[in-house]
SEGU-494211 format. One record per residue (C-alpha): x, y, z; residue in one letter; residue number from 1. Coordinates in steps of 0.02 Angstrom, whole numbers, plus 50000, padded with zeros to 5 digits. Each point is the difference from the previous one (the first is absolute). Last residue first. Example, Ala and Ser with C-alpha at 12.3 -4.5 7.8 and 13.67 -1.06 7.14 Angstrom:
<sites>
+-------+-------+-------+-----+-----+
:    c1 :    c2 :    c3 : res :   n :
+-------+-------+-------+-----+-----+
: 50684 : 49947 : 50357 :   S :   2 :
: 49931 : 49828 : 50033 :   A :   1 :
+-------+-------+-------+-----+-----+
</sites>
This chain:
<sites>
+-------+-------+-------+-----+-----+
:    c1 :    c2 :    c3 : res :   n :
+-------+-------+-------+-----+-----+
: 52698 : 51399 : 53893 :   L : 322 :
: 50013 : 50141 : 49874 :   L : 321 :
: 49861 : 49932 : 49888 :   S : 320 :
: 49886 : 49992 : 50152 :   N : 319 :
: 50016 : 50187 : 50031 :   K : 318 :
: 49974 : 50038 : 49816 :   Y : 317 :
: 49839 : 49898 : 49996 :   F : 316 :
: 49938 : 50073 : 50164 :   R : 315 :
: 50026 : 50175 : 49930 :   L : 314 :
: 49901 : 49949 : 49846 :   L : 313 :
: 49860 : 49927 : 50105 :   N : 312 :
: 49986 : 50155 : 50108 :   R : 311 :
: 49991 : 50115 : 49848 :   T : 310 :
: 49885 : 49876 : 49914 :   H : 309 :
: 49872 : 50003 : 50140 :   F : 308 :
: 50012 : 50189 : 50020 :   P : 307 :
: 49975 : 50042 : 49815 :   R : 306 :
: 50154 : 50099 : 49950 :   L : 305 :
: 50064 : 49848 : 49906 :   F : 304 :
: 49860 : 50036 : 49877 :   Q : 303 :
: 50102 : 50147 : 49938 :   S : 302 :
: 50111 : 49872 : 49913 :   Y : 301 :
: 49867 : 49948 : 49876 :   T : 300 :
: 49921 : 50169 : 49965 :   Y : 299 :
: 50167 : 50087 : 49971 :   V : 298 :
: 50063 : 49855 : 49894 :   K : 297 :
: 49844 : 49995 : 49892 :   K : 296 :
: 50004 : 50188 : 49973 :   N : 295 :
: 50186 : 49994 : 49957 :   I : 294 :
: 49984 : 49881 : 49854 :   G : 293 :
: 49892 : 49849 : 49970 :   S : 292 :
: 49817 : 49951 : 50005 :   E : 291 :
: 49932 : 49839 : 49929 :   R : 290 :
: 49845 : 50010 : 49891 :   S : 289 :
: 50035 : 49876 : 49861 :   K : 288 :
: 50115 : 49890 : 50103 :   M : 287 :
: 49872 : 49995 : 50140 :   L : 286 :
: 49868 : 49933 : 49881 :   D : 285 :
: 50116 : 49863 : 49939 :   E : 284 :
: 50044 : 49953 : 50178 :   C : 283 :
: 49816 : 49994 : 50045 :   M : 282 :
: 49967 : 49887 : 49851 :   C : 281 :
: 50142 : 49885 : 50057 :   A : 280 :
: 49920 : 49993 : 50173 :   I : 279 :
: 49834 : 49953 : 49920 :   H : 278 :
: 50076 : 49862 : 49895 :   H : 277 :
: 50103 : 49929 : 50142 :   F : 276 :
: 49845 : 49988 : 50110 :   C : 275 :
: 49890 : 49908 : 49877 :   V : 274 :
: 50029 : 49814 : 50031 :   E : 273 :
: 50054 : 50031 : 50180 :   K : 272 :
: 49829 : 50067 : 50043 :   S : 271 :
: 49982 : 50186 : 50032 :   F : 270 :
: 49906 : 50088 : 49860 :   W : 269 :
: 49876 : 49888 : 49909 :   M : 268 :
: 49992 : 49857 : 50127 :   E : 267 :
: 49987 : 50123 : 50144 :   W : 266 :
: 49866 : 50095 : 49903 :   N : 265 :
: 49895 : 49842 : 49982 :   K : 264 :
: 50023 : 49960 : 50185 :   R : 263 :
: 49941 : 50174 : 50049 :   A : 262 :
: 49854 : 49984 : 49880 :   L : 261 :
: 49947 : 49840 : 50088 :   R : 260 :
: 50016 : 50089 : 50168 :   G : 259 :
: 49896 : 50146 : 49936 :   M : 258 :
: 49860 : 49881 : 49954 :   K : 257 :
: 50008 : 49913 : 50169 :   R : 256 :
: 50008 : 50164 : 50099 :   A : 255 :
: 49855 : 50088 : 49915 :   E : 254 :
: 49868 : 49953 : 50129 :   G : 253 :
: 50119 : 50048 : 50140 :   K : 252 :
: 50019 : 50178 : 49937 :   K : 251 :
: 49886 : 50087 : 50126 :   E : 250 :
: 50068 : 49890 : 50140 :   L : 249 :
: 50174 : 50049 : 49943 :   L : 248 :
: 49975 : 50186 : 50029 :   I : 247 :
: 49913 : 49972 : 50167 :   D : 246 :
: 50139 : 49886 : 50065 :   P : 245 :
: 50137 : 50118 : 49933 :   I : 244 :
: 49934 : 50160 : 50079 :   E : 243 :
: 50129 : 49999 : 50141 :   Q : 242 :
: 50138 : 49998 : 49869 :   I : 241 :
: 49936 : 50162 : 49923 :   D : 240 :
: 50154 : 50110 : 50032 :   K : 239 :
: 50108 : 49876 : 49905 :   E : 238 :
: 49891 : 50022 : 49847 :   A : 237 :
: 49916 : 49842 : 49939 :   V : 236 :
: 50034 : 49936 : 49826 :   R : 235 :
: 49897 : 49856 : 49932 :   L : 234 :
: 50054 : 49871 : 49872 :   S : 233 :
: 49933 : 49907 : 49848 :   F : 232 :
: 49924 : 50126 : 49880 :   E : 231 :
: 50089 : 50154 : 50069 :   D : 230 :
: 50172 : 49926 : 49971 :   W : 229 :
: 49979 : 49985 : 49812 :   D : 228 :
: 50175 : 49926 : 49978 :   P : 227 :
: 50116 : 50093 : 49881 :   G : 226 :
: 50094 : 50135 : 50093 :   R : 225 :
: 50073 : 49947 : 50167 :   M : 224 :
: 49911 : 50084 : 50144 :   P : 223 :
: 50095 : 50136 : 50094 :   V : 222 :
: 49987 : 49975 : 50189 :   W : 221 :
: 50000 : 50155 : 50110 :   D : 220 :
: 49828 : 49979 : 50081 :   D : 219 :
: 50025 : 49817 : 50042 :   S : 218 :
: 49853 : 49892 : 50052 :   I : 217 :
: 49961 : 49886 : 49852 :   I : 216 :
: 49853 : 49882 : 50026 :   V : 215 :
: 50034 : 49845 : 49895 :   P : 214 :
: 49855 : 49896 : 49930 :   T : 213 :
: 50043 : 49815 : 50005 :   I : 212 :
: 50051 : 49896 : 49849 :   G : 211 :
: 50146 : 49914 : 50084 :   M : 210 :
: 50125 : 50084 : 49884 :   E : 209 :
: 49917 : 50168 : 50029 :   M : 208 :
: 50014 : 49981 : 50188 :   A : 207 :
: 50182 : 49947 : 49980 :   E : 206 :
: 50032 : 50154 : 49894 :   Y : 205 :
: 49933 : 50119 : 50133 :   L : 204 :
: 50087 : 49904 : 50140 :   R : 203 :
: 50169 : 50035 : 49920 :   Y : 202 :
: 49977 : 50178 : 50064 :   S : 201 :
: 50026 : 50177 : 49935 :   N : 200 :
: 50030 : 50164 : 50091 :   V : 199 :
: 50159 : 49936 : 50081 :   G : 198 :
: 50033 : 49961 : 50182 :   E : 197 :
: 49823 : 49933 : 50004 :   G : 196 :
: 49853 : 50052 : 49892 :   R : 195 :
: 49831 : 49923 : 50031 :   P : 194 :
: 49926 : 49858 : 49898 :   C : 193 :
: 49838 : 49945 : 50083 :   L : 192 :
: 49935 : 49840 : 49923 :   I : 191 :
: 49815 : 49996 : 49954 :   F : 190 :
: 49866 : 49866 : 49993 :   H : 189 :
: 50099 : 49889 : 50117 :   S : 188 :
: 50014 : 49811 : 50017 :   N : 187 :
: 50136 : 49992 : 49868 :   L : 186 :
: 50101 : 50124 : 50102 :   S : 185 :
: 49980 : 49901 : 50161 :   V : 184 :
: 50057 : 49840 : 49914 :   D : 183 :
: 50147 : 50088 : 49915 :   A : 182 :
: 50065 : 50081 : 50160 :   Y : 181 :
: 49974 : 49841 : 50101 :   E : 180 :
: 50091 : 49900 : 49866 :   K : 179 :
: 50149 : 50118 : 50005 :   E : 178 :
: 50019 : 49985 : 50189 :   V : 177 :
: 49986 : 49810 : 49996 :   I : 176 :
: 50121 : 49985 : 49854 :   K : 175 :
: 50127 : 50110 : 50089 :   K : 174 :
: 49986 : 49894 : 50156 :   T : 173 :
: 50042 : 49844 : 49899 :   N : 172 :
: 50145 : 50080 : 49906 :   S : 171 :
: 50087 : 50073 : 50152 :   D : 170 :
: 49967 : 50184 : 50029 :   L : 169 :
: 50128 : 50141 : 49995 :   E : 168 :
: 49967 : 50052 : 49820 :   W : 167 :
: 49815 : 50014 : 50038 :   L : 166 :
: 50027 : 50133 : 50133 :   N : 165 :
: 49860 : 49990 : 50128 :   I : 164 :
: 49979 : 50111 : 50153 :   A : 163 :
: 49920 : 50139 : 49899 :   S : 162 :
: 49863 : 49884 : 49937 :   S : 161 :
: 49855 : 50103 : 50068 :   D : 160 :
: 49833 : 49919 : 49960 :   K : 159 :
: 49836 : 50060 : 49927 :   V : 158 :
: 49853 : 49886 : 49955 :   F : 157 :
: 49831 : 50079 : 49969 :   S : 156 :
: 49816 : 49976 : 50040 :   N : 155 :
: 50013 : 50068 : 50177 :   S : 154 :
: 50057 : 50175 : 49956 :   Y : 153 :
: 50103 : 50101 : 50123 :   N : 152 :
: 50140 : 50073 : 49896 :   L : 151 :
: 50156 : 50011 : 50109 :   D : 150 :
: 50101 : 49891 : 49882 :   L : 149 :
: 49963 : 50125 : 49861 :   I : 148 :
: 50061 : 50144 : 50109 :   R : 147 :
: 50157 : 49900 : 50035 :   Q : 146 :
: 50027 : 49984 : 49813 :   R : 145 :
: 49982 : 50187 : 49978 :   I : 144 :
: 50152 : 50025 : 50113 :   T : 143 :
: 50120 : 49916 : 49879 :   H : 142 :
: 50123 : 49854 : 49997 :   T : 141 :
: 49974 : 49946 : 50181 :   R : 140 :
: 49823 : 49939 : 49972 :   A : 139 :
: 50061 : 49846 : 49908 :   A : 138 :
: 49868 : 49915 : 49896 :   G : 137 :
: 49844 : 49893 : 49995 :   I : 136 :
: 49851 : 50098 : 49936 :   F : 135 :
: 49825 : 49937 : 49966 :   S : 134 :
: 49834 : 50063 : 49934 :   F : 133 :
: 49816 : 49953 : 49999 :   L : 132 :
: 50048 : 49833 : 50075 :   F : 131 :
: 49909 : 49834 : 49983 :   E : 130 :
: 49997 : 49973 : 49813 :   R : 129 :
: 49849 : 49913 : 49926 :   E : 128 :
: 50042 : 49844 : 49900 :   T : 127 :
: 50015 : 50008 : 49811 :   S : 126 :
: 50188 : 49983 : 49990 :   E : 125 :
: 50117 : 50035 : 49855 :   E : 124 :
: 50171 : 49978 : 50077 :   R : 123 :
: 50148 : 50107 : 49949 :   F : 122 :
: 50156 : 49961 : 50097 :   L : 121 :
: 50103 : 50079 : 50139 :   V : 120 :
: 50048 : 49845 : 50098 :   S : 119 :
: 50174 : 50000 : 49921 :   E : 118 :
: 50037 : 50164 : 50089 :   N : 117 :
: 50148 : 50069 : 49904 :   K : 116 :
: 50147 : 50045 : 50109 :   Y : 115 :
: 50119 : 50115 : 49905 :   Q : 114 :
: 49867 : 50066 : 49881 :   K : 113 :
: 50065 : 50002 : 49823 :   A : 112 :
: 49905 : 50150 : 49931 :   I : 111 :
: 49903 : 50145 : 50074 :   Y : 110 :
: 49910 : 50100 : 49867 :   P : 109 :
: 50044 : 50170 : 49926 :   G : 108 :
: 49976 : 50186 : 50026 :   S : 107 :
: 50105 : 50086 : 49868 :   R : 106 :
: 50132 : 50130 : 50041 :   V : 105 :
: 50112 : 50133 : 49922 :   L : 104 :
: 49899 : 50098 : 49872 :   R : 103 :
: 49837 : 49970 : 50095 :   K : 102 :
: 50065 : 50063 : 50166 :   R : 101 :
: 49922 : 49920 : 50154 :   Y : 100 :
: 50061 : 50079 : 50161 :   Y :  99 :
: 49831 : 50057 : 50068 :   R :  98 :
: 49921 : 49837 : 49941 :   S :  97 :
: 50119 : 49890 : 50099 :   E :  96 :
: 50095 : 49868 : 49900 :   I :  95 :
: 49974 : 49823 : 50064 :   S :  94 :
: 49995 : 49886 : 49848 :   P :  93 :
: 50146 : 50092 : 49919 :   L :  92 :
: 50062 : 49997 : 49820 :   I :  91 :
: 50147 : 50121 : 49990 :   S :  90 :
: 50088 : 50131 : 49895 :   P :  89 :
: 50158 : 50043 : 50098 :   L :  88 :
: 50029 : 50068 : 50176 :   L :  87 :
: 49829 : 49941 : 50056 :   P :  86 :
: 49970 : 50023 : 50187 :   L :  85 :
: 49902 : 49848 : 50055 :   P :  84 :
: 49916 : 49973 : 50168 :   K :  83 :
: 49942 : 49819 : 50003 :   D :  82 :
: 50129 : 49926 : 49881 :   I :  81 :
: 49920 : 49901 : 49858 :   D :  80 :
: 50135 : 50042 : 49875 :   T :  79 :
: 50010 : 50012 : 49810 :   Y :  78 :
: 50135 : 50115 : 49933 :   L :  77 :
: 50020 : 50061 : 49821 :   I :  76 :
: 50155 : 50021 : 49892 :   S :  75 :
: 49988 : 50055 : 49818 :   K :  74 :
: 50079 : 50174 : 50007 :   H :  73 :
: 50118 : 49948 : 50141 :   P :  72 :
: 50085 : 49875 : 49882 :   Y :  71 :
: 50187 : 49993 : 50037 :   Q :  70 :
: 49990 : 50061 : 50180 :   K :  69 :
: 49847 : 49890 : 50029 :   Y :  68 :
: 50089 : 49849 : 49930 :   L :  67 :
: 50155 : 50034 : 50104 :   D :  66 :
: 49898 : 50009 : 50162 :   N :  65 :
: 50030 : 50155 : 50105 :   K :  64 :
: 49821 : 50062 : 49981 :   L :  63 :
: 49936 : 49825 : 50037 :   V :  62 :
: 50114 : 49987 : 50150 :   K :  61 :
: 49924 : 50162 : 50065 :   F :  60 :
: 49836 : 49908 : 50013 :   F :  59 :
: 49922 : 50121 : 50124 :   Y :  58 :
: 49970 : 49876 : 50140 :   P :  57 :
: 50176 : 49925 : 49988 :   D :  56 :
: 50041 : 49888 : 50150 :   E :  55 :
: 49825 : 49932 : 50016 :   P :  54 :
: 49992 : 49938 : 49820 :   P :  53 :
: 49817 : 50029 : 49953 :   H :  52 :
: 49938 : 49904 : 49848 :   H :  51 :
: 50089 : 50032 : 49837 :   E :  50 :
: 49975 : 49981 : 49813 :   T :  49 :
: 50123 : 50114 : 49911 :   F :  48 :
: 49917 : 50010 : 49830 :   L :  47 :
: 50116 : 50038 : 49855 :   I :  46 :
: 49890 : 50054 : 49854 :   I :  45 :
: 50014 : 49992 : 49811 :   D :  44 :
: 50121 : 49854 : 50010 :   A :  43 :
: 50141 : 49980 : 49874 :   A :  42 :
: 50140 : 50057 : 50115 :   D :  41 :
: 49924 : 49912 : 50150 :   P :  40 :
: 50009 : 49832 : 49908 :   D :  39 :
: 49906 : 49852 : 50071 :   D :  38 :
: 49835 : 50078 : 49948 :   S :  37 :
: 49827 : 49968 : 50068 :   V :  36 :
: 49852 : 50030 : 49884 :   S :  35 :
: 49847 : 50108 : 49973 :   H :  34 :
: 49840 : 49974 : 49899 :   E :  33 :
: 49982 : 49814 : 50040 :   K :  32 :
: 49830 : 50029 : 50083 :   F :  31 :
: 49984 : 49835 : 50095 :   T :  30 :
: 50162 : 50018 : 50098 :   D :  29 :
: 50050 : 49838 : 50087 :   L :  28 :
: 50184 : 50019 : 49956 :   R :  27 :
: 49990 : 50185 : 50045 :   A :  26 :
: 49927 : 49957 : 50170 :   S :  25 :
: 50146 : 49882 : 50028 :   E :  24 :
: 50118 : 50143 : 49959 :   K :  23 :
: 49904 : 50107 : 50124 :   L :  22 :
: 50021 : 49871 : 50138 :   W :  21 :
: 50187 : 49980 : 49963 :   S :  20 :
: 50025 : 50188 : 50010 :   V :  19 :
: 49897 : 50017 : 50160 :   A :  18 :
: 50114 : 49898 : 50111 :   F :  17 :
: 50092 : 50129 : 50101 :   N :  16 :
: 49965 : 50024 : 50185 :   Q :  15 :
: 49931 : 49832 : 50056 :   S :  14 :
: 50098 : 49869 : 49901 :   H :  13 :
: 50148 : 50116 : 49968 :   H :  12 :
: 50082 : 50024 : 49830 :   Y :  11 :
: 50141 : 50125 : 49999 :   P :  10 :
: 49940 : 50179 : 49976 :   Y :   9 :
: 49990 : 50118 : 49851 :   A :   8 :
: 49864 : 49895 : 49921 :   S :   7 :
: 49960 : 49953 : 49820 :   T :   6 :
: 49866 : 49980 : 49869 :   L :   5 :
: 50046 : 50054 : 49822 :   F :   4 :
: 49838 : 50048 : 49917 :   L :   3 :
: 49955 : 50000 : 49814 :   N :   2 :
: 49850 : 50107 : 49960 :   M :   1 :
+-------+-------+-------+-----+-----+
</sites>
């Protein structure tokens, strides 16, 4: 497949930079089965590669874009927004299971993180790890995170980072915060990866990159197809958070092996050298099964009746009038 990579928004260093990242991924691509086109007319797919522009949560600018209007039949959206409502065929890291529709959506990876933690590295270490599990994250993004922080287990490290916004820190402080996160993670048998605002979390992929077994706590998350998630990760139901210490104690002997498999799967599915390929494959799959016509429109726009999106849509129109 030949992809034309574009965005409906002016470049912004924190809100819109995924196109350049994905083009770099294409240059590093080890599969060489798909390519990037400079000509939208000749391309098989036009991929609007977006993050989350705060002024347009439903990507109306994509629908109004001249390329989309000219080629709606081959246009696809990638976005990592936390609570997506797909108005066109989309690749979404954070789609909720109850709203997943195979003919409209694929669950995909996060790409082009705004603030990459340079301390997140793979280190093959033979020393015993101190913590059974760890979690450093903001409790404010979901109630289950506070329940994790309330776990009373001595051989663990849990810390609320709600007061910290990385983008507000000076470079030295940012390095200190990031290093603590990486050092604690690398000293843990398991990393807890609960949902936040969205059902997915960057923490999951960082755990895999570091070669540490991730513990996924998100009932509504839809795993991306491809990785053998059961061989290298654990899923704990949100209702079973209090059982986490006992569950992980039983699995402690398998943590190293699962961590190595997590790293292997990260290299195969999520590293920069392979990411473009897998996203292109998802686009190709979506093109074969995409839904159109009145049924698609009814389903899509009926989602605005969900309370969150009703409020958000009204807020959008209110702000657009200011």
